[in-house]
C-alpha positions in Angstrom: -35.9 -36.9 -47.8 -37.8 -39.0 -45.4 -36.9 -39.0 -41.9 -36.0 -42.5 -40.8 -36.4 -43.5 -37.2 -34.8 -46.7 -36.0 -35.7 -48.0 -32.7 -34.0 -50.6 -30.6 -34.6 -52.0 -27.2 -31.9 -50.0 -25.5 -33.8 -46.8 -25.2 -31.6 -44.9 -27.7 -33.4 -43.4 -30.6 -31.5 -42.4 -33.8 -33.0 -39.8 -36.1 -31.4 -39.6 -39.5 -32.1 -36.2 -41.1 -29.9 -33.8 -43.1 -30.3 -30.1 -42.6 -28.8 -27.7 -45.1 -28.5 -24.1 -44.0 -26.6 -21.2 -45.5 -25.4 -18.1 -43.6 -26.1 -14.7 -44.9 -23.1 -13.4 -46.8 -21.7 -10.5 -44.8 -19.0 -8.1 -45.7 -15.6 -8.8 -44.1 -14.7 -5.7 -42.1 -11.6 -7.2 -40.6 -9.2 -5.2 -42.8 -11.0 -1.9 -42.2 -10.9 -2.5 -38.4 -7.3 -3.5 -38.5 -6.4 -0.3 -40.5 -8.2 1.8 -37.9 -6.5 0.1 -35.1 -3.0 0.4 -36.7 -3.6 4.1 -37.5 -4.8 4.9 -34.0 -1.8 3.0 -32.6 0.7 4.9 -34.6 -1.0 8.2 -33.8 -1.1 7.3 -30.1 2.6 6.4 -30.1 3.6 9.6 -31.8 1.4 11.9 -29.7 2.5 10.3 -26.4 6.2 10.7 -27.4 5.7 14.3 -28.5 3.7 15.1 -25.3 6.5 13.8 -23.1 9.4 15.5 -24.8 9.5 18.9 -26.4 11.4 18.7 -29.7 11.6 21.6 -32.1 10.8 20.3 -35.6 8.7 21.1 -38.6 5.3 19.7 -37.6 3.8 20.0 -41.1 6.5 18.0 -42.7 6.4 15.3 -40.1 2.6 15.0 -40.2 2.6 14.9 -44.0 5.2 12.1 -43.8 3.0 10.2 -41.4 0.1 10.5 -43.7 2.1 9.4 -46.8 3.7 6.5 -44.9 0.4 5.4 -43.6 -1.3 5.4 -47.0 1.6 3.4 -48.5 1.7 0.9 -45.7 -2.0 0.5 -45.6 -2.1 -0.2 -49.4 0.8 -2.7 -49.1 -0.7 -4.4 -46.1 -4.3 -4.7 -47.4 -3.3 -5.9 -50.9 -1.0 -8.5 -49.3 0.7 -10.6 -51.9 -0.3 -8.4 -54.8 1.7 -5.4 -53.5 4.6 -7.0 -51.6 6.8 -6.3 -54.6 6.6 -2.6 -53.5 8.5 -3.3 -50.3 12.0 -3.8 -51.8 11.4 -0.8 -54.1 10.4 1.4 -51.2 13.2 0.1 -49.0 15.7 0.8 -51.7 14.4 4.4 -52.0 14.5 4.7 -48.2 18.1 3.4 -48.1 19.2 5.9 -50.7 17.6 8.8 -48.9 19.2 7.6 -45.6 22.6 7.4 -47.4 22.3 10.9 -48.6 21.0 12.4 -45.3 23.0 10.1 -43.0 24.9 13.0 -41.2 21.6 14.9 -40.6 19.8 11.8 -39.3 22.7 11.1 -36.9 22.8 14.7 -35.8 19.0 14.7 -35.4 19.3 11.6 -33.2 21.9 13.4 -31.1 19.8 16.5 -30.7 16.8 14.4 -29.7 18.8 12.4 -27.3 20.2 15.5 -25.7 16.7 16.8 -25.2 15.5 13.6 -23.7 18.7 13.3 -21.6 18.2 16.8 -20.1 14.6 16.1 -19.2 15.1 12.7 -17.7 18.2 13.4 -15.7 17.2 16.9 -14.6 20.4 18.5 -15.9 21.4 21.4 -18.1 24.3 19.7 -19.7 24.2 17.8 -23.0 25.3 14.2 -23.6 26.5 14.9 -27.1 28.6 18.0 -27.8 30.0 19.5 -31.0 26.7 19.8 -32.9 27.0 23.5 -33.7 27.7 22.8 -37.4 24.1 21.4 -37.9 20.7 23.1 -37.9 18.8 21.6 -35.0 15.4 22.2 -36.5 16.1 20.5 -39.8 18.1 17.6 -38.3 15.4 16.6 -35.8 12.8 16.8 -38.6 14.8 14.5 -40.9 15.5 12.1 -38.0 11.9 11.9 -37.0 10.7 11.3 -40.6 13.3 8.5 -41.0 12.3 6.9 -37.7 8.6 7.2 -38.3 9.0 5.4 -41.6 10.4 2.3 -39.9 7.9 2.5 -37.0 4.9 3.0 -39.3 6.0 0.0 -41.5 6.2 -2.3 -38.6 3.0 -1.2 -36.9 0.9 -1.4 -40.1 2.5 -4.6 -41.3 2.2 -6.6 -38.1 -1.3 -5.2 -37.3 -2.9 -5.5 -40.7 -1.2 -8.4 -42.5 -1.1 -10.7 -39.5 -4.9 -10.1 -38.8 -6.4 -10.5 -42.2 
């Protein structure tokens, strides 16, 4: 194309030229960065909680659950609309497991609350009593796994899906 210059007496010069430029196609790393941020956020949340309060639980089971929940939530969040059908299925399975283990989850919450209550109020008495029928180790493990499922879902969903 020819460049057309039009002059007028006002001192303003108009250049009419069209420039076509293409940017180099770069790989979108936004989802990878969002996954790393979400995973580090979940890990930081859990490690800060576990460093503040000493709870006796099965560390291997809880960390395995964190890895499994992270993998599932990352897959659902990265695939967006293609994998959202998994959310009701997973929530139905989670609801069924919570229904079966409800008494252990509640007892695990009570054991955890007693530990936190004793540490924050500098007392030796428990807030909840009458928990001798339950195994403290197993109940806290089940409670933490149930709580981490919900926490991980929200962290991954709102960090990854909302950023991509």
